[in-house]
C-alpha positions in Angstrom: 0.0 0.0 0.0 1.4 3.4 -1.0 1.7 6.2 1.5 -1.2 8.0 -0.2 -3.4 4.9 -0.3 -3.3 4.5 3.4 -5.1 7.9 3.7 -7.8 7.0 1.3 -10.5 7.4 3.9 -9.4 11.0 4.4 -10.0 11.8 0.8 -13.3 10.0 0.4 -16.6 11.1 2.0 -17.4 8.6 4.7 -20.0 10.3 6.8 -23.2 9.2 5.1 -24.9 7.8 2.0 -27.4 8.9 -0.6 -30.6 7.3 -1.9 -29.8 8.5 -5.4 -27.0 10.1 -7.4 -24.6 8.6 -4.9 -21.7 8.2 -7.3 -21.9 11.8 -8.3 -22.3 13.0 -4.7 -19.2 11.1 -3.6 -17.2 12.4 -6.5 -17.8 16.1 -5.7 -16.7 15.5 -2.2 -13.5 13.6 -3.0 -10.3 15.5 -2.3 -6.9 13.9 -2.8 -4.0 15.7 -1.2 -0.5 15.1 0.3 -1.2 14.3 4.0 2.4 14.2 5.0 3.0 17.7 3.5 -0.1 19.0 5.4 1.4 17.6 8.7 4.7 19.2 7.9 3.3 22.7 7.2 1.0 22.4 10.3 3.9 21.4 12.5 5.9 24.5 11.3 2.9 26.7 12.0 2.8 25.8 15.7 6.6 25.5 16.2 6.6 21.7 16.5 9.0 19.2 15.1 6.4 16.7 13.8 2.8 15.8 13.9 1.9 12.9 16.2 -1.7 12.3 15.2 -4.1 13.4 12.5 -7.8 12.4 12.2 -10.8 13.5 10.2 -13.4 14.9 12.6 -16.1 16.4 10.3 -16.9 16.7 6.6 -19.7 18.2 4.5 -20.4 19.3 1.0 -17.7 22.1 1.1 -15.0 21.0 3.5 -13.2 18.3 5.3 -12.0 19.0 8.8 -9.0 17.4 10.5 -7.6 17.5 14.0 -3.8 17.5 14.3 -1.7 17.0 17.4 2.1 17.6 17.7 5.1 16.6 19.7 5.0 19.9 21.7 1.4 19.1 22.8 0.0 21.8 20.5 -3.2 21.1 18.6 -4.8 22.7 15.6 -7.6 22.3 13.1 -7.0 21.9 9.3 -9.7 22.7 6.8 -9.5 21.3 3.3 -12.2 22.5 0.8 -13.8 20.1 -1.6 -14.1 20.6 -5.4 -17.5 22.2 -4.8 -15.8 25.4 -3.5 -15.7 27.8 -6.3 -13.6 29.8 -7.1 -11.2 28.1 -4.7 -8.5 30.9 -4.5 -11.0 33.7 -3.9 -13.2 31.8 -1.6 -10.3 30.7 0.7 -8.6 34.1 0.6 -11.8 35.8 1.5 -12.6 33.4 4.3 -9.2 33.9 6.0 -9.5 37.7 5.7 -13.0 37.7 7.1 -12.0 35.6 10.1 -9.0 38.0 10.7 -11.3 41.0 10.4 -14.0 39.7 12.7 -11.5 38.5 15.3 -9.1 41.5 15.3 -11.3 44.5 14.2 -14.7 43.5 15.5 -13.2 41.8 18.5 -15.5 38.8 18.3 -14.5 35.2 19.2 -13.2 33.6 16.0 -10.4 31.0 15.8 -6.9 32.4 15.1 -5.5 31.3 11.7 -2.0 29.9 11.9 -1.4 29.4 8.2 -3.2 29.1 4.9 -2.8 28.6 1.2 -5.5 29.6 -1.4 -3.7 28.2 -4.5 -3.3 24.4 -4.6 -0.7 24.6 -7.3 1.7 26.5 -5.1 1.9 24.1 -2.2 3.2 20.6 -1.7 -0.1 19.8 0.1 -1.7 19.9 -3.4 -4.9 21.5 -2.1 -6.1 24.7 -0.6 -6.0 24.7 3.2 -6.6 26.8 6.3 -4.8 25.9 9.6 -6.6 27.4 12.6 -6.7 27.4 16.4 -8.5 24.5 18.2 -11.1 26.0 20.5 -12.0 24.0 23.7 -15.7 23.7 24.3 -18.8 22.0 23.0 -21.2 22.8 20.2 -24.2 24.8 21.4 -26.5 22.3 19.7 -25.2 19.6 22.0 -25.7 21.5 25.3 -28.5 24.1 24.7 -31.3 22.1 26.4 -29.0 21.1 29.3 -28.1 24.7 30.1 -29.8 26.4 33.1 -31.5 29.7 32.7 -28.5 31.8 33.6 -26.2 29.9 31.3 -28.6 30.2 28.5 -29.1 34.0 29.0 -25.3 34.4 29.0 -25.1 32.6 25.6 -27.9 34.7 24.3 -26.1 37.9 25.4 -23.0 36.9 23.5 -24.9 36.1 20.3 -26.8 39.4 20.5 -23.5 41.2 21.0 -22.2 39.6 17.8 -25.4 40.6 15.9 -25.1 44.1 17.2 -21.5 44.3 15.7 -22.8 42.9 12.4 -25.7 45.4 12.2 -23.7 48.5 13.2 -20.6 48.0 11.1 -21.5 49.6 7.7 -19.4 48.9 4.6 -19.0 50.9 1.4 -19.7 48.2 -1.1 -21.5 44.9 -1.8 -18.9 42.2 -2.1 -16.6 40.2 0.3 -13.7 41.0 2.5 -10.2 40.4 1.3 -6.6 41.3 2.1 -5.5 44.0 -0.3 -2.9 41.7 -1.9 -5.6 39.3 -3.1 -7.7 41.6 -5.2 -7.2 43.7 -8.3 -5.1 46.9 -7.9 -8.1 49.0 -8.9 -10.0 47.9 -5.8 -7.3 48.4 -3.2 -7.7 52.1 -2.5 -11.5 52.2 -2.3 -12.9 53.1 1.1 -13.8 50.1 3.3 -16.6 51.7 5.3 -19.7 53.6 4.3 -19.9 57.4 4.3 -20.8 58.7 7.8 -19.2 55.7 9.6 -17.3 56.8 12.7 -13.5 56.5 12.3 -11.3 56.3 9.2 -13.0 54.9 6.1 -9.6 53.4 4.9 -7.9 50.2 6.1 -4.2 49.4 5.7 -4.9 45.7 5.3 -8.5 45.0 4.3 -10.6 45.9 1.2 -13.7 44.7 -0.6 -13.5 42.4 -3.5 -15.8 40.1 -5.6 -18.9 38.8 -3.9 -18.4 35.3 -2.6 -21.8 33.5 -2.7 -21.8 29.9 -3.8 -24.9 30.2 -6.0 -23.3 33.0 -8.0 -20.2 31.0 -8.9 -21.4 27.4 -9.1 -22.1 25.3 -12.2 -19.5 27.1 -14.4 -20.7 30.6 -13.5 -17.0 31.3 -12.6 -16.2 31.1 -16.3 -18.5 33.9 -17.4 -17.0 37.2 -18.5 -19.4 39.3 -16.3 -19.1 41.6 -13.3 -18.5 39.7 -10.1 -18.4 42.7 -7.9 -17.9 44.7 -5.8 -20.8 47.1 -6.4 -21.4 50.5 -4.8 -25.2 50.1 -4.2 -28.2 47.9 -4.4 -29.4 48.9 -8.0 -25.9 48.1 -9.5 -25.8 44.8 -7.6 -29.3 43.7 -8.7 -28.6 44.7 -12.3 -25.3 42.7 -12.3 -27.1 39.7 -10.7 -29.7 39.7 -13.5 -27.0 40.1 -16.2 -25.0 37.2 -14.7 -27.9 34.8 -14.6 -29.1 35.8 -18.1 -25.7 35.2 -19.5 -25.5 31.9 -17.8 -28.9 30.9 -19.2 -27.8 31.9 -22.7 -24.4 30.3 -22.8 -24.5 27.4 -20.3 -28.0 26.4 -19.4 -29.2 26.1 -22.9 -26.7 23.3 -23.5 -27.6 21.3 -20.5 -30.3 18.7 -19.7 -32.8 19.6 -17.0 -33.3 17.1 -14.3 -35.7 18.8 -12.0 -38.9 16.8 -11.6 -40.9 20.0 -11.1 -40.0 21.4 -14.5 -42.7 20.0 -16.8 -44.3 23.1 -18.3 -43.0 24.2 -21.8 -42.1 27.6 -20.5 -39.5 26.0 -18.1 -37.6 24.6 -21.1 -36.7 28.0 -22.6 -33.8 30.1 -21.4 -35.4 33.1 -23.0 -38.6 32.7 -20.9 -36.5 32.5 -17.8 -34.7 35.7 -18.7 -38.0 37.5 -19.3 -39.3 36.5 -15.8 -36.0 37.6 -14.2 -36.3 41.0 -16.0 -39.9 41.3 -14.7 -38.8 40.6 -11.1 -36.0 43.1 -11.3 -38.4 45.7 -12.6 -40.6 45.1 -9.5 -37.8 45.2 -7.0 -37.3 49.0 -6.7 -40.9 49.2 -5.4 -40.6 46.7 -2.6 -37.1 47.1 -1.2 -36.7 49.1 2.0 -35.3 52.7 2.2 -31.7 53.4 1.3 -30.6 53.5 4.9 -31.5 49.8 5.2 -29.7 48.9 2.0 -26.2 49.6 3.4 -23.8 46.6 3.1 -23.1 44.7 6.3 -21.3 41.4 7.2 -23.4 38.6 8.8 -23.0 35.1 10.1 -26.0 32.7 10.4 -24.8 31.8 14.0 -26.2 28.3 13.8 -26.2 26.1 16.8 -23.6 23.9 15.1 -21.2 26.8 14.5 -21.2 28.2 18.0 -18.5 26.7 20.4 -19.4 27.3 24.0 -18.2 26.7 27.6 -21.6 26.8 29.4 -20.2 27.6 32.9 -18.3 30.7 31.7 -19.6 34.2 32.2 -19.1 34.7 28.4 -19.8 31.2 27.2 -19.5 31.6 23.4 -15.9 30.9 22.7 -15.9 30.7 19.0 -18.1 31.5 16.0 -17.2 29.1 13.1 -18.2 28.8 9.5 -17.1 32.0 7.7 -16.9 30.4 4.2 -18.8 32.4 1.7 -19.6 35.1 4.2 -20.1 38.4 2.4 -21.1 42.0 2.6 -24.7 42.4 1.4 -27.5 44.9 2.0 -28.7 45.0 5.6 -32.2 44.0 4.6 -30.9 40.9 2.9 -28.6 39.9 5.7 -30.6 40.3 8.9 -32.1 37.1 10.3 -32.7 35.6 13.7 -30.4 33.1 15.3 -32.4 29.9 14.8 -30.6 28.2 17.7 -32.8 30.2 20.1 -36.1 29.8 18.4 -38.5 27.4 20.1 -39.5 24.3 18.1 -40.6 22.1 20.9 -44.0 20.7 22.1 -46.9 22.4 20.3 -48.8 22.6 23.5 -46.5 25.4 24.6 -47.8 28.4 22.6 -46.1 31.7 21.8 -48.7 34.4 21.5 -48.2 37.4 19.2 -46.9 40.8 20.4 -44.0 39.1 22.2 -46.0 38.2 25.3 -44.8 35.3 27.4 -45.4 31.6 26.4 -48.4 29.8 27.6 -48.9 26.3 29.0 -51.9 24.2 27.9 -55.2 24.8 29.6 -55.2 21.4 31.1 -51.7 21.7 32.6 -52.8 21.4 36.2 -54.7 18.1 35.6 -51.7 16.4 34.0 -49.5 13.8 35.8 -46.4 15.0 37.6 -44.0 13.7 35.0 -45.9 15.3 32.2 -46.0 18.7 34.0 -42.2 18.4 34.6 -41.7 17.8 30.9 -43.9 20.8 29.9 -42.1 22.9 32.5 -38.8 22.2 30.7 -40.4 23.0 27.3 -41.8 26.2 28.7 -38.4 27.3 29.8 -37.0 26.7 26.3 -39.8 28.9 24.9 -39.1 31.6 27.4 -35.5 31.7 26.1 -36.8 32.7 22.7 -38.6 35.6 24.3 -35.5 36.6 26.2 -33.5 36.6 22.9 -36.2 38.6 21.1 -36.3 41.1 23.9 -32.6 41.7 23.9 -32.5 41.9 20.1 -35.3 44.4 20.0 -33.5 46.5 22.6 -30.0 46.4 21.1 -30.5 45.7 17.4 -34.0 47.1 16.7 -33.4 47.2 13.0 -33.8 43.4 13.1 -37.5 43.7 13.8 -38.0 46.7 11.7 -37.0 44.6 8.7 -38.5 41.3 9.7 -41.9 43.0 10.2 -42.0 44.5 6.7 -44.9 42.9 4.8 -42.8 42.2 1.6 -39.5 41.5 3.3 -39.5 37.7 3.0 -40.8 37.6 -0.5 -38.2 40.2 -1.6 -35.4 38.3 0.0 -36.4 34.9 -1.3 -37.1 36.3 -4.8 -33.6 37.7 -5.0 -32.1 34.4 -3.9 -34.3 32.6 -6.5 -32.8 34.6 -9.5 -29.9 32.2 -9.8 -32.0 29.0 -9.3 -34.9 29.1 -11.7 -33.3 26.8 -14.2 -33.2 24.0 -11.6 -36.1 24.9 -9.4 -38.5 25.8 -12.2 -40.1 29.2 -12.8 -43.1 28.7 -10.5 -41.4 29.9 -7.4 -40.2 33.2 -8.9 -43.6 33.7 -10.5 -45.3 33.0 -7.2 -43.2 35.7 -5.5 -44.4 38.2 -8.0 -48.0 37.1 -7.5 -47.7 37.4 -3.8 -46.2 40.9 -4.1 -49.4 41.8 -6.1 -47.7 44.5 -8.2 -48.5 45.2 -11.8 -49.2 41.6 -12.9 -52.8 40.9 -11.8 -53.3 39.1 -15.0 -50.6 36.5 -14.3 -51.9 32.9 -14.4 -53.0 31.5 -11.0 -50.6 29.4 -9.1 -50.0 25.9 -10.5 -51.5 23.7 -7.8 -49.8 20.7 -9.3 -46.4 22.1 -8.5 -47.5 22.8 -4.9 -49.1 19.4 -4.5 -46.0 17.6 -5.7 -43.6 19.7 -3.6 -45.7 19.0 -0.5 -45.8 15.3 -1.3 -42.0 15.2 -1.8 -41.5 17.1 1.5 -43.7 14.6 3.3 -41.8 11.7 1.8 -38.5 13.2 3.0 -39.9 13.6 6.5 -41.2 10.1 6.6 -37.8 8.7 5.5 -35.8 11.1 7.6 -33.6 12.3 4.7 -32.4 15.7 3.5 -33.2 17.5 0.3 -30.7 15.5 -1.7 -31.6 12.1 -0.2 -28.7 12.1 2.3 -28.9 9.7 5.2 -26.4 8.6 7.9 -24.4 5.4 7.4 -26.2 3.8 10.3 -29.7 4.3 8.9 -28.9 3.7 5.2 -30.0 0.1 4.8 -33.2 0.6 6.8 -34.1 3.8 4.9 -33.4 2.2 1.5 -35.7 -0.7 2.3 -38.5 1.7 3.4 -37.8 3.8 0.3 -38.3 0.8 -2.0 -41.6 0.0 -0.2 -42.9 3.6 -0.6 -41.7 3.7 -4.2 -43.8 0.7 -5.1 -46.9 2.5 -3.8 -46.1 5.9 -5.3 -48.8 6.9 -7.8 -47.3 9.5 -10.3 -50.7 10.9 -11.1 -52.0 11.2 -7.6 -48.7 12.6 -6.3 -48.6 15.1 -9.2 -45.1 14.0 -10.2 -42.6 11.1 -10.5 -40.7 9.4 -7.7 -38.1 11.9 -6.7 -35.2 9.7 -5.5 -33.9 8.5 -8.9 -30.4 8.6 -10.3 -30.1 11.5 -12.7 -32.6 13.6 -10.9 -31.7 17.1 -9.8 -29.6 17.5 -6.7 -28.7 20.9 -5.2 -24.9 20.5 -5.3 -24.7 18.5 -8.5 -24.1 19.9 -12.0 -26.0 17.3 -14.0 
């Protein structure tokens, strides 16, 4: 066995299976690199002589994560992007610069980067990589329910503090953060911050470069000769977004097969029709976006429960905010969102009334057995945490609720995201956004109930099988789920379900370019 072959499990995706398109899903996650070279550069980064242990700890669609230990007792985390990350140099360079900025300028808890390379061809490792600090703690997702009320409130305070920094740091352009050396010379002297921002608008190290958002670069979009940013304002950004997608539809999509089961109407087969609908949506947008002061570019992080490393007993329990890949500077009204980790999704008997009043227990609570009341008491406490979070957010970052309470906010946000997805998702979603906005197109055909029925049936099927949108399932459950899938497939009625069985090789998958 060669030295590379012994690390084959590092290169392959080993954390789950797919019900369909599995060969293609595994291929886009396969990364072969020189493990010994990675150990060597990592040892140098922490002042060690050699690496004593390396193991793969996590992997997903975009990255493989490794834990390394060294002879001087140091530890660090190595992150290797998969082939899905596009464009690899710009994405890696922007991620490192963003982490540096958030850690050292915003002052938020982000792992320190010890070393990195954004060009695979320039390193013996043979792949892009980021070497970063290992943070002691546990994932918030794993301890949230076990925290007591004081620990939970401390974690909420830390998250709201981060969101406050995000909302109040206003940038000059829509794009992504970079070190100056990694962008075109013409971009390096532009101001970093928006006009009217306190302090110096210039930065000796950071600048704004092309917008890093995966859906704007995937499926050969990186090959297009179009404007990738940055842009000075919302109109120029939306115009470029429309041009990029129109160019992709003309040059790329027209030569590709379409695998989405939802796309059966003739209009969905024509790039020209997609382009016309995109143009209609862009014409409507100026009438539904919020005022200019809410369009200023800001940086944001989703702050998911899986990306927050905490030490629950500490006064400031959040020790690290992870996952900065594809983070970008975008208009405030498109970035603001609640931290879903704190939103109550427990027992439906605990209700959350409108107007931010406190949760309510069921009317028959007093007549329930002791163990049932104890269970509901715990659920009630989790619901109270959502109200604590909402109260702090309304107090410290009131713009969050100003935006989320706008009648057209969700439709506008989702519609903009949908611009780059119509070829695979079908036109019905973008068209439905226009209908719901109820502007100018009262004569548009009514919603296609068949699309909605099929979507609902597929979603119900996914829930019953316990798989994600691409049919992913854990290794432990794969055989069981596959057996149940075959049973349900034999009973699937294409006419009654308003569409074909969704889990078939060759069907559309979000990450695949089929």
